[in-house]
PDB file of N, H, CA, C and O in Angstrom:
ATOM      1  N   UNK A   1     -14.934 -32.574 -37.988  1.00  0.00           N
ATOM      2  CA  UNK A   1     -14.696 -33.977 -37.651  1.00  0.00           C
ATOM      3  C   UNK A   1     -13.246 -34.363 -37.914  1.00  0.00           C
ATOM      4  O   UNK A   1     -12.679 -35.172 -37.179  1.00  0.00           O
ATOM      5  N   UNK A   2     -12.642 -33.795 -38.953  1.00  0.00           N
ATOM      6  H   UNK A   2     -13.102 -33.138 -39.550  1.00  0.00           H
ATOM      7  CA  UNK A   2     -11.272 -34.172 -39.288  1.00  0.00           C
ATOM      8  C   UNK A   2     -10.325 -33.900 -38.129  1.00  0.00           C
ATOM      9  O   UNK A   2      -9.382 -34.660 -37.906  1.00  0.00           O
ATOM     10  N   UNK A   3     -10.566 -32.831 -37.396  1.00  0.00           N
ATOM     11  H   UNK A   3     -11.331 -32.214 -37.576  1.00  0.00           H
ATOM     12  CA  UNK A   3      -9.734 -32.520 -36.238  1.00  0.00           C
ATOM     13  C   UNK A   3      -9.945 -33.512 -35.106  1.00  0.00           C
ATOM     14  O   UNK A   3      -9.095 -33.638 -34.225  1.00  0.00           O
ATOM     15  N   UNK A   4     -11.075 -34.220 -35.121  1.00  0.00           N
ATOM     16  H   UNK A   4     -11.766 -34.117 -35.837  1.00  0.00           H
ATOM     17  CA  UNK A   4     -11.387 -35.179 -34.072  1.00  0.00           C
ATOM     18  C   UNK A   4     -10.745 -36.540 -34.323  1.00  0.00           C
ATOM     19  O   UNK A   4     -10.714 -37.374 -33.418  1.00  0.00           O
ATOM     20  N   UNK A   5     -10.235 -36.785 -35.521  1.00  0.00           N
ATOM     21  H   UNK A   5     -10.260 -36.108 -36.257  1.00  0.00           H
ATOM     22  CA  UNK A   5      -9.612 -38.063 -35.850  1.00  0.00           C
ATOM     23  C   UNK A   5      -8.219 -38.098 -35.244  1.00  0.00           C
ATOM     24  O   UNK A   5      -7.393 -37.222 -35.501  1.00  0.00           O
ATOM     25  N   UNK A   6      -7.970 -39.117 -34.440  1.00  0.00           N
ATOM     26  H   UNK A   6      -8.641 -39.829 -34.232  1.00  0.00           H
ATOM     27  CA  UNK A   6      -6.651 -39.303 -33.837  1.00  0.00           C
ATOM     28  C   UNK A   6      -6.191 -40.730 -34.092  1.00  0.00           C
ATOM     29  O   UNK A   6      -6.949 -41.550 -34.609  1.00  0.00           O
ATOM     30  N   UNK A   7      -4.970 -41.018 -33.735  1.00  0.00           N
ATOM     31  H   UNK A   7      -4.354 -40.352 -33.315  1.00  0.00           H
ATOM     32  CA  UNK A   7      -4.440 -42.370 -33.907  1.00  0.00           C
ATOM     33  C   UNK A   7      -5.179 -43.395 -33.061  1.00  0.00           C
ATOM     34  O   UNK A   7      -5.113 -44.591 -33.341  1.00  0.00           O
ATOM     35  N   UNK A   8      -5.878 -42.941 -32.032  1.00  0.00           N
ATOM     36  H   UNK A   8      -5.931 -41.969 -31.804  1.00  0.00           H
ATOM     37  CA  UNK A   8      -6.605 -43.865 -31.168  1.00  0.00           C
ATOM     38  C   UNK A   8      -8.022 -44.137 -31.646  1.00  0.00           C
ATOM     39  O   UNK A   8      -8.741 -44.928 -31.036  1.00  0.00           O
ATOM     40  N   UNK A   9      -8.430 -43.490 -32.735  1.00  0.00           N
ATOM     41  H   UNK A   9      -7.845 -42.848 -33.231  1.00  0.00           H
ATOM     42  CA  UNK A   9      -9.740 -43.779 -33.309  1.00  0.00           C
ATOM     43  C   UNK A   9      -9.728 -45.159 -33.944  1.00  0.00           C
ATOM     44  O   UNK A   9      -8.692 -45.661 -34.380  1.00  0.00           O
ATOM     45  N   UNK A  10     -10.899 -45.746 -33.980  1.00  0.00           N
ATOM     46  H   UNK A  10     -11.741 -45.338 -33.626  1.00  0.00           H
ATOM     47  CA  UNK A  10     -11.015 -47.028 -34.672  1.00  0.00           C
ATOM     48  C   UNK A  10     -10.909 -46.806 -36.178  1.00  0.00           C
ATOM     49  O   UNK A  10     -11.353 -45.787 -36.707  1.00  0.00           O
ATOM     50  N   UNK A  11     -10.313 -47.781 -36.849  1.00  0.00           N
ATOM     51  H   UNK A  11      -9.952 -48.609 -36.420  1.00  0.00           H
ATOM     52  CA  UNK A  11     -10.122 -47.673 -38.293  1.00  0.00           C
ATOM     53  C   UNK A  11     -11.457 -47.541 -39.009  1.00  0.00           C
ATOM     54  O   UNK A  11     -11.575 -46.753 -39.948  1.00  0.00           O
ATOM     55  N   UNK A  12     -12.474 -48.305 -38.582  1.00  0.00           N
ATOM     56  H   UNK A  12     -12.377 -48.945 -37.820  1.00  0.00           H
ATOM     57  CA  UNK A  12     -13.764 -48.229 -39.273  1.00  0.00           C
ATOM     58  C   UNK A  12     -14.392 -46.842 -39.142  1.00  0.00           C
ATOM     59  O   UNK A  12     -15.100 -46.406 -40.050  1.00  0.00           O
ATOM     60  N   UNK A  13     -14.151 -46.143 -38.041  1.00  0.00           N
ATOM     61  H   UNK A  13     -13.576 -46.497 -37.303  1.00  0.00           H
ATOM     62  CA  UNK A  13     -14.651 -44.775 -37.875  1.00  0.00           C
ATOM     63  C   UNK A  13     -13.970 -43.837 -38.868  1.00  0.00           C
ATOM     64  O   UNK A  13     -14.625 -43.016 -39.511  1.00  0.00           O
ATOM     65  N   UNK A  14     -12.657 -43.967 -38.985  1.00  0.00           N
ATOM     66  H   UNK A  14     -12.125 -44.633 -38.463  1.00  0.00           H
ATOM     67  CA  UNK A  14     -11.901 -43.156 -39.943  1.00  0.00           C
ATOM     68  C   UNK A  14     -12.356 -43.451 -41.373  1.00  0.00           C
ATOM     69  O   UNK A  14     -12.579 -42.533 -42.162  1.00  0.00           O
ATOM     70  N   UNK A  15     -12.491 -44.737 -41.698  1.00  0.00           N
ATOM     71  H   UNK A  15     -12.310 -45.483 -41.057  1.00  0.00           H
ATOM     72  CA  UNK A  15     -12.878 -45.139 -43.051  1.00  0.00           C
ATOM     73  C   UNK A  15     -14.260 -44.595 -43.403  1.00  0.00           C
ATOM     74  O   UNK A  15     -14.470 -44.121 -44.520  1.00  0.00           O
ATOM     75  N   UNK A  16     -15.196 -44.657 -42.471  1.00  0.00           N
ATOM     76  H   UNK A  16     -15.025 -45.043 -41.564  1.00  0.00           H
ATOM     77  CA  UNK A  16     -16.539 -44.126 -42.711  1.00  0.00           C
ATOM     78  C   UNK A  16     -16.475 -42.619 -42.965  1.00  0.00           C
ATOM     79  O   UNK A  16     -17.140 -42.107 -43.866  1.00  0.00           O
ATOM     80  N   UNK A  17     -15.685 -41.925 -42.177  1.00  0.00           N
ATOM     81  H   UNK A  17     -15.145 -42.341 -41.445  1.00  0.00           H
ATOM     82  CA  UNK A  17     -15.516 -40.476 -42.364  1.00  0.00           C
ATOM     83  C   UNK A  17     -14.875 -40.182 -43.724  1.00  0.00           C
ATOM     84  O   UNK A  17     -15.286 -39.256 -44.422  1.00  0.00           O
ATOM     85  N   UNK A  18     -13.874 -40.969 -44.089  1.00  0.00           N
ATOM     86  H   UNK A  18     -13.540 -41.721 -43.521  1.00  0.00           H
ATOM     87  CA  UNK A  18     -13.185 -40.799 -45.372  1.00  0.00           C
ATOM     88  C   UNK A  18     -14.168 -40.963 -46.529  1.00  0.00           C
ATOM     89  O   UNK A  18     -14.141 -40.183 -47.481  1.00  0.00           O
ATOM     90  N   UNK A  19     -15.025 -41.963 -46.451  1.00  0.00           N
ATOM     91  H   UNK A  19     -15.047 -42.596 -45.677  1.00  0.00           H
ATOM     92  CA  UNK A  19     -16.034 -42.174 -47.494  1.00  0.00           C
ATOM     93  C   UNK A  19     -16.933 -40.947 -47.602  1.00  0.00           C
ATOM     94  O   UNK A  19     -17.191 -40.451 -48.698  1.00  0.00           O
ATOM     95  N   UNK A  20     -17.403 -40.467 -46.464  1.00  0.00           N
ATOM     96  H   UNK A  20     -17.193 -40.870 -45.573  1.00  0.00           H
ATOM     97  CA  UNK A  20     -18.317 -39.324 -46.447  1.00  0.00           C
ATOM     98  C   UNK A  20     -17.674 -38.071 -47.035  1.00  0.00           C
ATOM     99  O   UNK A  20     -18.292 -37.367 -47.833  1.00  0.00           O
ATOM    100  N   UNK A  21     -16.450 -37.799 -46.644  1.00  0.00           N
ATOM    101  H   UNK A  21     -15.947 -38.371 -45.995  1.00  0.00           H
ATOM    102  CA  UNK A  21     -15.782 -36.566 -47.072  1.00  0.00           C
ATOM    103  C   UNK A  21     -15.303 -36.634 -48.517  1.00  0.00           C
ATOM    104  O   UNK A  21     -15.512 -35.694 -49.282  1.00  0.00           O
ATOM    105  N   UNK A  22     -14.664 -37.733 -48.895  1.00  0.00           N
ATOM    106  H   UNK A  22     -14.494 -38.497 -48.273  1.00  0.00           H
ATOM    107  CA  UNK A  22     -13.970 -37.783 -50.180  1.00  0.00           C
ATOM    108  C   UNK A  22     -14.701 -38.523 -51.298  1.00  0.00           C
ATOM    109  O   UNK A  22     -14.378 -38.324 -52.469  1.00  0.00           O
ATOM    110  N   UNK A  23     -15.667 -39.364 -50.972  1.00  0.00           N
ATOM    111  H   UNK A  23     -15.929 -39.525 -50.020  1.00  0.00           H
ATOM    112  CA  UNK A  23     -16.284 -40.174 -52.017  1.00  0.00           C
ATOM    113  C   UNK A  23     -17.756 -39.878 -52.254  1.00  0.00           C
ATOM    114  O   UNK A  23     -18.236 -39.981 -53.383  1.00  0.00           O
ATOM    115  N   UNK A  24     -18.474 -39.515 -51.206  1.00  0.00           N
ATOM    116  H   UNK A  24     -18.084 -39.432 -50.288  1.00  0.00           H
ATOM    117  CA  UNK A  24     -19.902 -39.274 -51.329  1.00  0.00           C
ATOM    118  C   UNK A  24     -20.177 -38.174 -52.348  1.00  0.00           C
ATOM    119  O   UNK A  24     -19.669 -37.060 -52.225  1.00  0.00           O
ATOM    120  N   UNK A  25     -20.980 -38.496 -53.349  1.00  0.00           N
ATOM    121  H   UNK A  25     -21.392 -39.401 -53.450  1.00  0.00           H
ATOM    122  CA  UNK A  25     -21.308 -37.532 -54.390  1.00  0.00           C
ATOM    123  C   UNK A  25     -20.292 -37.443 -55.515  1.00  0.00           C
ATOM    124  O   UNK A  25     -20.536 -36.770 -56.516  1.00  0.00           O
ATOM    125  N   UNK A  26     -19.151 -38.114 -55.363  1.00  0.00           N
ATOM    126  H   UNK A  26     -18.953 -38.661 -54.550  1.00  0.00           H
ATOM    127  CA  UNK A  26     -18.099 -38.037 -56.377  1.00  0.00           C
ATOM    128  C   UNK A  26     -17.951 -39.338 -57.160  1.00  0.00           C
ATOM    129  O   UNK A  26     -17.215 -39.395 -58.145  1.00  0.00           O
ATOM    130  N   UNK A  27     -18.648 -40.377 -56.722  1.00  0.00           N
ATOM    131  H   UNK A  27     -19.246 -40.331 -55.921  1.00  0.00           H
ATOM    132  CA  UNK A  27     -18.523 -41.679 -57.380  1.00  0.00           C
ATOM    133  C   UNK A  27     -19.911 -42.224 -57.700  1.00  0.00           C
ATOM    134  O   UNK A  27     -20.921 -41.727 -57.202  1.00  0.00           O
ATOM    135  N   UNK A  28     -19.939 -43.243 -58.530  1.00  0.00           N
ATOM    136  H   UNK A  28     -19.119 -43.647 -58.934  1.00  0.00           H
ATOM    137  CA  UNK A  28     -21.213 -43.848 -58.910  1.00  0.00           C
ATOM    138  C   UNK A  28     -21.805 -44.633 -57.743  1.00  0.00           C
ATOM    139  O   UNK A  28     -21.097 -45.046 -56.824  1.00  0.00           O
ATOM    140  N   UNK A  29     -23.116 -44.827 -57.806  1.00  0.00           N
ATOM    141  H   UNK A  29     -23.691 -44.492 -58.552  1.00  0.00           H
ATOM    142  CA  UNK A  29     -23.812 -45.542 -56.736  1.00  0.00           C
ATOM    143  C   UNK A  29     -23.255 -46.945 -56.527  1.00  0.00           C
ATOM    144  O   UNK A  29     -23.096 -47.392 -55.391  1.00  0.00           O
ATOM    145  N   UNK A  30     -22.962 -47.633 -57.613  1.00  0.00           N
ATOM    146  H   UNK A  30     -23.091 -47.271 -58.536  1.00  0.00           H
ATOM    147  CA  UNK A  30     -22.438 -48.996 -57.509  1.00  0.00           C
ATOM    148  C   UNK A  30     -21.099 -49.013 -56.773  1.00  0.00           C
ATOM    149  O   UNK A  30     -20.848 -49.885 -55.942  1.00  0.00           O
ATOM    150  N   UNK A  31     -20.258 -48.054 -57.085  1.00  0.00           N
ATOM    151  H   UNK A  31     -20.462 -47.346 -57.761  1.00  0.00           H
ATOM    152  CA  UNK A  31     -18.956 -47.956 -56.417  1.00  0.00           C
ATOM    153  C   UNK A  31     -19.142 -47.629 -54.942  1.00  0.00           C
ATOM    154  O   UNK A  31     -18.441 -48.178 -54.092  1.00  0.00           O
ATOM    155  N   UNK A  32     -20.081 -46.741 -54.630  1.00  0.00           N
ATOM    156  H   UNK A  32     -20.651 -46.295 -55.320  1.00  0.00           H
ATOM    157  CA  UNK A  32     -20.362 -46.405 -53.227  1.00  0.00           C
ATOM    158  C   UNK A  32     -20.820 -47.643 -52.468  1.00  0.00           C
ATOM    159  O   UNK A  32     -20.444 -47.845 -51.313  1.00  0.00           O
ATOM    160  N   UNK A  33     -21.622 -48.460 -53.109  1.00  0.00           N
ATOM    161  H   UNK A  33     -21.927 -48.296 -54.047  1.00  0.00           H
ATOM    162  CA  UNK A  33     -22.078 -49.695 -52.457  1.00  0.00           C
ATOM    163  C   UNK A  33     -20.899 -50.601 -52.115  1.00  0.00           C
ATOM    164  O   UNK A  33     -20.912 -51.273 -51.084  1.00  0.00           O
ATOM    165  N   UNK A  34     -19.887 -50.621 -52.969  1.00  0.00           N
ATOM    166  H   UNK A  34     -19.877 -50.075 -53.807  1.00  0.00           H
ATOM    167  CA  UNK A  34     -18.688 -51.418 -52.684  1.00  0.00           C
ATOM    168  C   UNK A  34     -17.937 -50.866 -51.475  1.00  0.00           C
ATOM    169  O   UNK A  34     -17.465 -51.629 -50.632  1.00  0.00           O
ATOM    170  N   UNK A  35     -17.828 -49.543 -51.394  1.00  0.00           N
ATOM    171  H   UNK A  35     -18.212 -48.923 -52.079  1.00  0.00           H
ATOM    172  CA  UNK A  35     -17.172 -48.924 -50.233  1.00  0.00           C
ATOM    173  C   UNK A  35     -17.939 -49.247 -48.950  1.00  0.00           C
ATOM    174  O   UNK A  35     -17.334 -49.559 -47.924  1.00  0.00           O
ATOM    175  N   UNK A  36     -19.265 -49.172 -49.009  1.00  0.00           N
ATOM    176  H   UNK A  36     -19.757 -48.919 -49.842  1.00  0.00           H
ATOM    177  CA  UNK A  36     -20.098 -49.464 -47.838  1.00  0.00           C
ATOM    178  C   UNK A  36     -19.975 -50.939 -47.455  1.00  0.00           C
ATOM    179  O   UNK A  36     -19.933 -51.272 -46.271  1.00  0.00           O
ATOM    180  N   UNK A  37     -19.919 -51.820 -48.453  1.00  0.00           N
ATOM    181  H   UNK A  37     -19.954 -51.549 -49.415  1.00  0.00           H
ATOM    182  CA  UNK A  37     -19.743 -53.238 -48.172  1.00  0.00           C
ATOM    183  C   UNK A  37     -18.394 -53.485 -47.495  1.00  0.00           C
ATOM    184  O   UNK A  37     -18.304 -54.268 -46.550  1.00  0.00           O
ATOM    185  N   UNK A  38     -17.361 -52.824 -47.975  1.00  0.00           N
ATOM    186  H   UNK A  38     -17.434 -52.188 -48.743  1.00  0.00           H
ATOM    187  CA  UNK A  38     -16.039 -52.945 -47.348  1.00  0.00           C
ATOM    188  C   UNK A  38     -16.090 -52.437 -45.910  1.00  0.00           C
ATOM    189  O   UNK A  38     -15.489 -53.040 -45.020  1.00  0.00           O
ATOM    190  N   UNK A  39     -16.798 -51.340 -45.675  1.00  0.00           N
ATOM    191  H   UNK A  39     -17.286 -50.851 -46.398  1.00  0.00           H
ATOM    192  CA  UNK A  39     -16.940 -50.800 -44.323  1.00  0.00           C
ATOM    193  C   UNK A  39     -17.597 -51.819 -43.399  1.00  0.00           C
ATOM    194  O   UNK A  39     -17.151 -52.016 -42.269  1.00  0.00           O
ATOM    195  N   UNK A  40     -18.652 -52.462 -43.876  1.00  0.00           N
ATOM    196  H   UNK A  40     -19.015 -52.301 -44.794  1.00  0.00           H
ATOM    197  CA  UNK A  40     -19.339 -53.465 -43.052  1.00  0.00           C
ATOM    198  C   UNK A  40     -18.420 -54.631 -42.717  1.00  0.00           C
ATOM    199  O   UNK A  40     -18.443 -55.141 -41.597  1.00  0.00           O
ATOM    200  N   UNK A  41     -17.611 -55.053 -43.684  1.00  0.00           N
ATOM    201  H   UNK A  41     -17.592 -54.639 -44.594  1.00  0.00           H
ATOM    202  CA  UNK A  41     -16.653 -56.135 -43.424  1.00  0.00           C
ATOM    203  C   UNK A  41     -15.601 -55.703 -42.409  1.00  0.00           C
ATOM    204  O   UNK A  41     -15.241 -56.472 -41.518  1.00  0.00           O
ATOM    205  N   UNK A  42     -15.118 -54.500 -42.540  1.00  0.00           N
ATOM    206  H   UNK A  42     -15.411 -53.875 -43.264  1.00  0.00           H
ATOM    207  CA  UNK A  42     -14.127 -53.986 -41.585  1.00  0.00           C
ATOM    208  C   UNK A  42     -14.729 -53.952 -40.183  1.00  0.00           C
ATOM    209  O   UNK A  42     -14.079 -54.342 -39.213  1.00  0.00           O
ATOM    210  N   UNK A  43     -15.974 -53.483 -40.080  1.00  0.00           N
ATOM    211  H   UNK A  43     -16.502 -53.166 -40.867  1.00  0.00           H
ATOM    212  CA  UNK A  43     -16.638 -53.423 -38.775  1.00  0.00           C
ATOM    213  C   UNK A  43     -16.809 -54.810 -38.169  1.00  0.00           C
ATOM    214  O   UNK A  43     -16.711 -54.973 -36.953  1.00  0.00           O
ATOM    215  N   UNK A  44     -17.066 -55.816 -39.014  1.00  0.00           N
ATOM    216  H   UNK A  44     -17.145 -55.683 -40.002  1.00  0.00           H
ATOM    217  CA  UNK A  44     -17.255 -57.182 -38.516  1.00  0.00           C
ATOM    218  C   UNK A  44     -15.939 -57.865 -38.182  1.00  0.00           C
ATOM    219  O   UNK A  44     -15.812 -58.505 -37.138  1.00  0.00           O
ATOM    220  N   UNK A  45     -14.965 -57.730 -39.063  1.00  0.00           N
ATOM    221  H   UNK A  45     -15.068 -57.210 -39.911  1.00  0.00           H
ATOM    222  CA  UNK A  45     -13.715 -58.474 -38.912  1.00  0.00           C
ATOM    223  C   UNK A  45     -12.710 -57.812 -37.979  1.00  0.00           C
ATOM    224  O   UNK A  45     -11.907 -58.492 -37.339  1.00  0.00           O
ATOM    225  N   UNK A  46     -12.753 -56.493 -37.902  1.00  0.00           N
ATOM    226  H   UNK A  46     -13.405 -55.940 -38.421  1.00  0.00           H
ATOM    227  CA  UNK A  46     -11.763 -55.783 -37.078  1.00  0.00           C
ATOM    228  C   UNK A  46     -12.415 -54.611 -36.340  1.00  0.00           C
ATOM    229  O   UNK A  46     -12.027 -53.460 -36.538  1.00  0.00           O
ATOM    230  N   UNK A  47     -13.398 -54.901 -35.495  1.00  0.00           N
ATOM    231  H   UNK A  47     -13.713 -55.836 -35.335  1.00  0.00           H
ATOM    232  CA  UNK A  47     -14.111 -53.802 -34.834  1.00  0.00           C
ATOM    233  C   UNK A  47     -13.251 -52.998 -33.867  1.00  0.00           C
ATOM    234  O   UNK A  47     -13.563 -51.843 -33.577  1.00  0.00           O
ATOM    235  N   UNK A  48     -12.181 -53.590 -33.368  1.00  0.00           N
ATOM    236  H   UNK A  48     -11.928 -54.528 -33.604  1.00  0.00           H
ATOM    237  CA  UNK A  48     -11.339 -52.909 -32.378  1.00  0.00           C
ATOM    238  C   UNK A  48      -9.998 -52.455 -32.936  1.00  0.00           C
ATOM    239  O   UNK A  48      -9.120 -52.037 -32.180  1.00  0.00           O
ATOM    240  N   UNK A  49      -9.833 -52.535 -34.253  1.00  0.00           N
ATOM    241  H   UNK A  49     -10.546 -52.875 -34.867  1.00  0.00           H
ATOM    242  CA  UNK A  49      -8.583 -52.118 -34.887  1.00  0.00           C
ATOM    243  C   UNK A  49      -8.480 -50.600 -34.859  1.00  0.00           C
ATOM    244  O   UNK A  49      -9.360 -49.897 -35.355  1.00  0.00           O
ATOM    245  N   UNK A  50      -7.409 -50.109 -34.280  1.00  0.00           N
ATOM    246  H   UNK A  50      -6.694 -50.680 -33.877  1.00  0.00           H
ATOM    247  CA  UNK A  50      -7.212 -48.658 -34.184  1.00  0.00           C
ATOM    248  C   UNK A  50      -6.372 -48.166 -35.355  1.00  0.00           C
ATOM    249  O   UNK A  50      -5.585 -48.915 -35.934  1.00  0.00           O
ATOM    250  N   UNK A  51      -6.552 -46.914 -35.688  1.00  0.00           N
ATOM    251  H   UNK A  51      -7.192 -46.305 -35.218  1.00  0.00           H
ATOM    252  CA  UNK A  51      -5.847 -46.302 -36.811  1.00  0.00           C
ATOM    253  C   UNK A  51      -4.337 -46.410 -36.639  1.00  0.00           C
ATOM    254  O   UNK A  51      -3.625 -46.657 -37.613  1.00  0.00           O
ATOM    255  N   UNK A  52      -3.843 -46.232 -35.436  1.00  0.00           N
ATOM    256  H   UNK A  52      -4.422 -46.032 -34.645  1.00  0.00           H
ATOM    257  CA  UNK A  52      -2.396 -46.322 -35.198  1.00  0.00           C
ATOM    258  C   UNK A  52      -1.871 -47.726 -35.474  1.00  0.00           C
ATOM    259  O   UNK A  52      -0.710 -47.885 -35.852  1.00  0.00           O
ATOM    260  N   UNK A  53      -2.702 -48.740 -35.294  1.00  0.00           N
ATOM    261  H   UNK A  53      -3.645 -48.611 -34.987  1.00  0.00           H
ATOM    262  CA  UNK A  53      -2.281 -50.109 -35.583  1.00  0.00           C
ATOM    263  C   UNK A  53      -2.176 -50.342 -37.086  1.00  0.00           C
ATOM    264  O   UNK A  53      -1.295 -51.071 -37.543  1.00  0.00           O
ATOM    265  N   UNK A  54      -3.053 -49.739 -37.841  1.00  0.00           N
ATOM    266  H   UNK A  54      -3.769 -49.147 -37.470  1.00  0.00           H
ATOM    267  CA  UNK A  54      -3.002 -49.862 -39.298  1.00  0.00           C
ATOM    268  C   UNK A  54      -1.751 -49.177 -39.822  1.00  0.00           C
ATOM    269  O   UNK A  54      -1.051 -49.724 -40.674  1.00  0.00           O
ATOM    270  N   UNK A  55      -1.469 -47.994 -39.320  1.00  0.00           N
ATOM    271  H   UNK A  55      -2.037 -47.550 -38.628  1.00  0.00           H
ATOM    272  CA  UNK A  55      -0.302 -47.234 -39.771  1.00  0.00           C
ATOM    273  C   UNK A  55       0.998 -47.990 -39.518  1.00  0.00           C
ATOM    274  O   UNK A  55       1.935 -47.887 -40.309  1.00  0.00           O
ATOM    275  N   UNK A  56       1.063 -48.733 -38.443  1.00  0.00           N
ATOM    276  H   UNK A  56       0.301 -48.816 -37.801  1.00  0.00           H
ATOM    277  CA  UNK A  56       2.303 -49.439 -38.131  1.00  0.00           C
ATOM    278  C   UNK A  56       2.576 -50.577 -39.108  1.00  0.00           C
ATOM    279  O   UNK A  56       3.724 -50.992 -39.266  1.00  0.00           O
ATOM    280  N   UNK A  57       1.540 -51.084 -39.762  1.00  0.00           N
ATOM    281  H   UNK A  57       0.607 -50.747 -39.634  1.00  0.00           H
ATOM    282  CA  UNK A  57       1.716 -52.166 -40.727  1.00  0.00           C
ATOM    283  C   UNK A  57       2.024 -51.672 -42.136  1.00  0.00           C
ATOM    284  O   UNK A  57       2.536 -52.439 -42.951  1.00  0.00           O
ATOM    285  N   UNK A  58       1.730 -50.434 -42.438  1.00  0.00           N
ATOM    286  H   UNK A  58       1.313 -49.811 -41.776  1.00  0.00           H
ATOM    287  CA  UNK A  58       1.875 -49.924 -43.806  1.00  0.00           C
ATOM    288  C   UNK A  58       3.284 -50.039 -44.377  1.00  0.00           C
ATOM    289  O   UNK A  58       3.416 -50.481 -45.518  1.00  0.00           O
ATOM    290  N   UNK A  59       4.346 -49.671 -43.661  1.00  0.00           N
ATOM    291  H   UNK A  59       4.239 -49.312 -42.733  1.00  0.00           H
ATOM    292  CA  UNK A  59       5.687 -49.818 -44.243  1.00  0.00           C
ATOM    293  C   UNK A  59       6.020 -51.268 -44.605  1.00  0.00           C
ATOM    294  O   UNK A  59       6.634 -51.525 -45.641  1.00  0.00           O
ATOM    295  N   UNK A  60       5.623 -52.196 -43.768  1.00  0.00           N
ATOM    296  H   UNK A  60       5.124 -51.987 -42.926  1.00  0.00           H
ATOM    297  CA  UNK A  60       5.897 -53.607 -44.045  1.00  0.00           C
ATOM    298  C   UNK A  60       5.122 -54.087 -45.270  1.00  0.00           C
ATOM    299  O   UNK A  60       5.649 -54.839 -46.091  1.00  0.00           O
ATOM    300  N   UNK A  61       3.882 -53.653 -45.387  1.00  0.00           N
ATOM    301  H   UNK A  61       3.454 -53.042 -44.721  1.00  0.00           H
ATOM    302  CA  UNK A  61       3.067 -54.034 -46.546  1.00  0.00           C
ATOM    303  C   UNK A  61       3.653 -53.435 -47.818  1.00  0.00           C
ATOM    304  O   UNK A  61       3.771 -54.128 -48.828  1.00  0.00           O
ATOM    305  N   UNK A  62       4.019 -52.164 -47.781  1.00  0.00           N
ATOM    306  H   UNK A  62       3.923 -51.601 -46.960  1.00  0.00           H
ATOM    307  CA  UNK A  62       4.599 -51.503 -48.954  1.00  0.00           C
ATOM    308  C   UNK A  62       5.902 -52.178 -49.368  1.00  0.00           C
ATOM    309  O   UNK A  62       6.144 -52.382 -50.558  1.00  0.00           O
ATOM    310  N   UNK A  63       6.726 -52.520 -48.411  1.00  0.00           N
ATOM    311  H   UNK A  63       6.529 -52.354 -47.445  1.00  0.00           H
ATOM    312  CA  UNK A  63       7.999 -53.177 -48.712  1.00  0.00           C
ATOM    313  C   UNK A  63       7.760 -54.525 -49.385  1.00  0.00           C
ATOM    314  O   UNK A  63       8.456 -54.892 -50.332  1.00  0.00           O
ATOM    315  N   UNK A  64       6.783 -55.244 -48.890  1.00  0.00           N
ATOM    316  H   UNK A  64       6.217 -54.945 -48.121  1.00  0.00           H
ATOM    317  CA  UNK A  64       6.466 -56.557 -49.457  1.00  0.00           C
ATOM    318  C   UNK A  64       5.939 -56.435 -50.886  1.00  0.00           C
ATOM    319  O   UNK A  64       6.298 -57.228 -51.757  1.00  0.00           O
ATOM    320  N   UNK A  65       5.098 -55.449 -51.118  1.00  0.00           N
ATOM    321  H   UNK A  65       4.807 -54.804 -50.411  1.00  0.00           H
ATOM    322  CA  UNK A  65       4.525 -55.256 -52.449  1.00  0.00           C
ATOM    323  C   UNK A  65       5.567 -54.808 -53.467  1.00  0.00           C
ATOM    324  O   UNK A  65       5.470 -55.151 -54.646  1.00  0.00           O
ATOM    325  N   UNK A  66       6.549 -54.055 -53.026  1.00  0.00           N
ATOM    326  H   UNK A  66       6.628 -53.777 -52.069  1.00  0.00           H
ATOM    327  CA  UNK A  66       7.557 -53.514 -53.938  1.00  0.00           C
ATOM    328  C   UNK A  66       8.713 -54.478 -54.198  1.00  0.00           C
ATOM    329  O   UNK A  66       9.522 -54.232 -55.093  1.00  0.00           O
ATOM    330  N   UNK A  67       8.806 -55.547 -53.452  1.00  0.00           N
ATOM    331  H   UNK A  67       8.148 -55.746 -52.725  1.00  0.00           H
ATOM    332  CA  UNK A  67       9.936 -56.470 -53.668  1.00  0.00           C
ATOM    333  C   UNK A  67       9.549 -57.658 -54.518  1.00  0.00           C
ATOM    334  O   UNK A  67      10.384 -58.521 -54.789  1.00  0.00           O
TER     335      UNK A  67
END
């Protein structure tokens, strides 16, 4: 699946995959519920947000946080 992730994938698809690969079985149930809740919010609030759109905002967000 990792090879199938491209910049044109939806962010919620990537996030769901990330949870499955990196968090499932490695965190407590309560923490997993928080990740799943965040996923549901992302799906509701930004269903059409693509991964490439998120990446384009990251430098601006990092700059703002560091200043």
